C-alpha positions in Angstrom: 0.0 0.0 0.0 1.2 3.5 -0.8 0.0 6.5 1.1 0.7 10.2 0.4 0.5 12.7 3.2 0.6 16.5 2.8 1.7 18.9 5.6 1.6 22.7 5.8 3.5 25.2 7.9 3.8 29.0 8.2 7.3 28.9 9.8 8.9 25.8 8.4 9.2 24.5 12.0 5.8 23.3 13.1 3.8 21.2 10.6 0.1 20.2 10.4 -1.3 17.4 8.2 -4.0 18.4 5.7 -6.2 16.5 3.3 -6.9 19.0 0.5 -9.3 21.8 0.2 -8.6 25.6 0.7 -5.2 25.8 2.4 -3.3 28.9 3.5 0.4 28.2 4.1 3.8 29.4 3.3 5.4 25.9 3.2 4.2 22.6 1.9 5.7 19.2 2.5 4.8 15.8 1.0 5.7 12.4 2.4 5.1 9.1 0.7 4.7 6.0 2.8 5.2 2.4 1.5 3.7 -0.4 3.5 4.1 -4.1 2.6 3.7 -7.4 4.4 6.5 -8.8 2.3 9.9 -7.2 2.9 11.3 -8.8 -0.3 9.0 -6.5 -2.3 11.0 -3.5 -3.6 9.2 -0.2 -3.8 10.0 2.2 -6.6 8.5 5.7 -6.9 9.0 7.0 -10.4 6.6 9.9 -10.5 4.7 12.1 -8.1 2.2 14.8 -9.2 0.3 17.3 -7.1 -1.7 20.3 -8.3 -1.7 23.6 -6.5 -3.7 26.6 -7.6 -2.4 29.8 -6.1 -4.9 32.6 -6.2 -3.8 35.8 -7.8 -3.4 39.0 -5.8 -4.3 42.4 -7.3 -3.4 45.7 -5.8 -3.8 49.3 -7.1 -3.7 52.9 -6.0 -2.9 56.5 -6.6 0.3 58.1 -5.4 1.6 61.7 -6.0 5.2 61.6 -7.4 7.5 64.6 -7.9 10.2 63.8 -10.4 10.9 60.2 -9.2 9.9 58.2 -6.2 8.9 54.9 -4.6 5.4 53.4 -4.6 4.8 50.9 -1.8 2.2 48.2 -2.5 -0.7 47.9 0.0 -0.7 44.1 -0.2 2.0 41.5 0.4 3.2 39.6 -2.6 5.4 36.5 -2.9 5.9 36.9 -6.7 5.1 39.8 -9.0 3.7 39.0 -12.5 3.0 42.5 -13.8 3.0 46.1 -12.8 1.7 49.2 -14.5 2.0 53.0 -13.8 0.3 55.9 -15.7 0.2 59.6 -15.1 -3.3 60.9 -14.4 -4.1 63.7 -16.8 -1.3 62.9 -19.2 2.5 62.5 -19.2 4.7 59.5 -19.2 5.8 57.4 -16.2 8.8 55.0 -16.4 8.9 52.0 -14.1 12.6 51.9 -13.1 12.5 48.8 -11.0 10.0 46.7 -8.9 10.0 43.9 -6.4 7.4 42.2 -4.1 7.0 45.3 -1.9 6.8 48.2 -4.4 8.2 49.9 -7.4 10.4 52.9 -8.3 9.1 55.3 -10.9 10.2 58.4 -12.6 8.2 61.1 -14.3 9.5 61.7 -17.9 10.4 65.4 -18.2 10.2 65.8 -14.4 7.3 67.5 -12.6 4.6 66.4 -10.2 2.0 63.9 -11.2 -0.6 61.7 -9.6 0.4 58.2 -10.7 -2.2 55.5 -11.0 -0.6 52.1 -10.5 -1.5 48.4 -10.5 0.4 45.3 -9.3 -0.6 41.7 -10.1 1.0 38.6 -8.6 0.6 35.9 -5.9 
């Protein structure tokens, strides 16, 4: 008999066994157990498949930027898939860099603009 067990953790120290469903966790661990009444039987695991659907996180806002600045996201991301920034009322905004906590932008031609921004990830 082969049994698959799944465990979750928020801190990678204390673990709790789960059986599917809606799970919120930072860490996942899988264990495969082989049980047999005959010790001469050799077990071989050649493939293990498990599906995880991580819900997308969307965040957006409006920030006033003078020349250049940092926009801090309202939500916590683990991975960013896409970011956008646009100047309200016209003008161009360049996204200089971004990470899971925010983005650095600059106003082309300098000046002060209200910047509408979005972030998408999980």
